[in-house]
N, C-alpha and C positions, 0 to 999 in steps of 0.2 A: 504494500500500500504506500501511498505518498507520504504518510507520517513516518514510515521506516526510512524512506529516502532522506527526509529532513534530518533524522537522527544520524544517518551515515554521513551526510554532508557536513554536519556539525563536527562529527568525530574526525573526518578527514582534515577539516580546517584546523582543528585542535592539534592534530598530528603535525601539520605544517607550521604550527605556531601562529596561525591566523585565526583569531576568534571572530565568528560572525557577529555582526551587530545585533542588538536586541530588536531593532526595527526590522532587520532582514528576516529574522526568525518569525516575528509576528506577521509579516506580510505572507510568508510561506504558510503559516498556520491558518491565516484567514482564507487563503486560496483553498486549502483542504476543507475547511468548514463550509465555505460557500459551495464547493462541489458536492459535499454530502447533502447540504440543504436542498440543492436543485434536484438531486436524485430522489430525495424523500418528500418533495413538495406535494401537497394535496392535489394541485392541478394536474401534475404529471401522473399521479396515482389514479386520478379519476379517468384520465385519457386511456390508461392501460385497462382499467376495469370497464370502461364504457364500450369498448369495441365488441366484446362478446354479446353484450346486451343489444347494441345497435344491430349486429348481425342477426340475432334471434328475432328482433322486432321487424327488421327488413324482410326476413323470410316469412313472418306472420302477416305482413302487410306490404306486399311487393308493389302495390299501386300508390302507396303514400310517397309523396315527394321526398327524396332522400335529404335534401337540404332542410326541409321542415322538421324531419325527424332528428337529424343531427343537431339542429338548433335547439329543439325541445330538450333533448338529453343533456346537451351542454349547459343550458340554462338551469335545468333541474339539479344537475350535479354540482354546479357552482353554488347553488343555494344550500344544498345539503352539506357541502364541504365547509360552508361558512356559518353553520349554526341551525339550518332548517331541519326539522324532523323528516326522516325518510318517509316516503308514501308507498302505499300498496298499488295505487292506480295512477296512470298518467293519461290525460286527454289531450289530443292534438287537433287543433282546427287549422286547416290549410286554406286561408282566405284567398290564395292565388287561384283556387278552383272556383268555378261558377256555383251559384246557389243550387242549381239543379243536380250537382254532383254530391255524392255522399262524402262529404269532406270533414266529418267529425270521426275521430278514431279514438277508442278507449282501450288502453293496454293494461293487462295485469303484469306488473313488474316482477313479481315473485315467480310466477309461472312462465313469464316471458311469452305471453300469447295475446292475441287480439280478442277482446271481449265483445266489442260492438263497433260497427261502422254504420253511420247514418247521416241523414240530412241535418243541417243546422242553418238557422237564419242569420243574416247580418242586419245592421241598422239601416233605417230608411235613407239616411243621408250619406251612407257609405257607398252607394252605387245601385245600379239596377241588378242585372244578373251577376255581375262581377263587383265585388267590393274593392274600391280603390282609394277611398278616403277614410282615415281613422282619427279618432279624437279621444281625449280624456276630459273634455269640457262638459259641464252640466248643461243639459238642453241641446246638445249637439245632435242627438239621435244617430250617432255613429258608433260603430264597433271600436273596441280598443285592442291593441296588440300587446304581446308579451306574456310574462309568467304570472299566473294567478294561484292563490291557495284557496281551495274550496272550504266552506265553513258549514253552518247549520242549515238543515232542511226546515221548511215551515209551510204552513197552509196560508196562501195569500189570494190575491185577486185572480190569479191564474191557476189556482189549485196548488197541488204539491210542487214546491219550488225549492231552489237551492241558492243561498247567498255565497258570495265569494269576495275575497280581498285581492286587489291588484298589488303586486310586489314591485312594480317599476315606476318610480316617481316621474311624473311628467308624461307618462304613457298610459297607465291604467290604475294608478293608486287612488283615484276617486270613484272606483267601481261601486263601492258600498254607498257612497253619497249619491251616486247616480242611479241607485237601485238596479245595477246590472246583475241579473240573476239568471239561472237556468230554469226555464219553465216550459210547460207544454203550450202549443199554439196550433189551432186548426189550420192556419195559413201555411204552416210548414207541411206542404202537401205537393207531391209531384204533379197532381192534376192541374195546379195553378200554372205550371209552366206551359201547358197546352194553350191556355188563354192569354197569358201575359209574357211568356218567354222566361219566366223566373218563378221561384216560389215567393210567398209573402215575406215581408220584412218587418223587423221589430223596431223598438225605440232605442236599440243598442244592445239588447240582450241576445245571447246565443240560444234562442228558442229552438225547441226540438219537437218532433212529431208526438202527439198525445199517446200513440201506441207504444213508444219507447221511453217516454219521459220518466216513469217510475224507475225503470232499470237504470237509466243514465244517472239519475239523482242518487239512487241507492249505491251505485258503484263509486260515485264521486264525492259523496258528502263526507264531512268530518276530516278535513285536512289532506285531501289529495291535491295533486298538481294539475292545472290546466294551462295549456300553452297555445296562444293564438299567433299564427305566423303569416307574414306577407313580406315580400322583398322591398320594404320601405327603407330608403337610404338613411334617413335620419335616425330611425329606430335601430337599424343594424349597426350604425356607427356609434350610437350613444348608450345602448343598453348595457347596464352594469353587469348583467348576467351573461349575455352573449360574449362580451369582452371581459369576462370574469374579473371584476375589481373586488378583491377580498374585503378590504376595509369598508368600502361603500356598501357592499352586500351585507356584511355582518351588522353594520349600523342599521340598515333598512329592516333586517329581520328582527333585530333586538327591539326596534320600535314597534313593529307590527305584531310581535309575539308569535311569529311563525317558526 
């Protein structure tokens, strides 16, 4: 190991009557510590552990956009590495797909399998069949991007529903204030596409078909992860999870209690 080399170098210099300076030894020691730190960093460990999971989920869902899945796993693992509790399930919404496509995917992370794939609505002001505009503002009626943590289920105006908290400041952290929840909606119906060229739209919520709503909510309630993806340049550049910023993420998670 490099530490043995330092010892041999010091011994050789002593033999020659040349004693290395304390500063020189400290520099060498710092290099060794830095190297060990890089080798053992959580980020690299996550990358190593994430590849088998990614491979399994890709096999389970070959039609899911690989970039959306990679981003979802990277964001989730950054959160877990910096203080978030691990989850049993992960939901991925690929908003680059049209509303008429089954663009909601729910995975069992323990069994590494696909639990459900189905339709999901986007906000009225996000677009027609394709969502292209996203917002975190109250009253925007747009969908939000990024990593969410699901919370409690409840009975509301839309029946059995699920609240969630956005974990990305500036992109989705006002989800609870905006009442962005998962709920059933009759307009999430493929027959709408025959008349309108798209399914119905929400006020920003990821609404789902009534036929699958209970299963979706039961799989995702109580602290699971949901990730909404779209190749939005600003979000891709600034997301603290996609660009894993440990200190920032740890601070966000400590504040949110996730």
